[in-house]
C-alpha positions, 0 to 999 in steps of 0.5 A: 780192298785189296783185289784177290789174284785172278779176281776182275770188275764185275762189269768186266766179267759181265762183258767177258761173258757177254762176249763168249756168248756172241761170239761162241754163238757165231763160231762155236769151238773155234772162237778164239779168246783173242777174240772174246777178249777184243769184243769185251774190251779186255786182254786175253791176259785177263781172261786167262788170268781170271778163267785159265782158258776155255772150259772155265769160260764155258763154266761160267757161262753156263753158271750165269744162265743157270742162275738166271733161270733158276732165280725164280725158284728163290724169290719171296712168296715161291715156296708159298705158290708152287703151282706159279712158281713151276710155271714161271720157271718152265716159261724162263727155261723155254725161253732161254733154250730156244733162243738163237744163242742159247741154242746156239750153245747147246749144239756147241756143248753136242760138237764139244763132246767128242772134240773138247770133252772138257768144255762139253762137261764143263757146260753140262755141269754147270747149265743144265744139271745145276738147273735141274738141282736148284729145281729139285732143291726147291721141291724139297722144300715142297716136300717138307711144306706138304704141298707136294710129294717127290719121292726122288726130287731130282728125277722129279725135276727132270720129268718137269724139264722134260714136259717143258722142252719135249719136242721143242728142244729136240726140233730146235737142236736139229735145226727145225724152226720153233716158232712159239709165241709168248701165249704158247710159251705160257701155255706150255708151262702152265699146263707142264706145271698143272700136270705135275702138281697133279702127278706129285700131289701129296 
């Protein structure tokens, strides 16, 4: 099948996104597309052809991250077991946000809000906001099935994210150590899911 303009192999695309996360986590907004291209093993022109610039590259990074976090919501049987699914989502979310690279990207977005607002907007829309929308869609399915009663699913999704991330995200953003064990992350996620189910019980 002929390739459309701007399309690249999946393997190259993944290599570019991996390199972008790595380089931007190290250097923030000063990361150059040349360095990203070098680490990805592609030409700078390939990145320009496919993404157009740093903002669209940041958007693609965030989209992939949001997709990875939200995959559990679409897993077989997820809708039939909302509490277990929410706990799994919370665990994945907390792990994703608190890992070193994830936090570096968040800090970069905060810095970009004043110096490169288009990059910050791209990261927010394709990342945190898209992730919450995916959760809201899941909650709408639970509403329809009668297992939950969320008058405003998007607001409820924000509440759940807040319960899971809470003080941990704030501390990490301010450079404070957040050393949660897997068991502690599991406990936080399960507690948030249990409280959420009680709060929005039909």
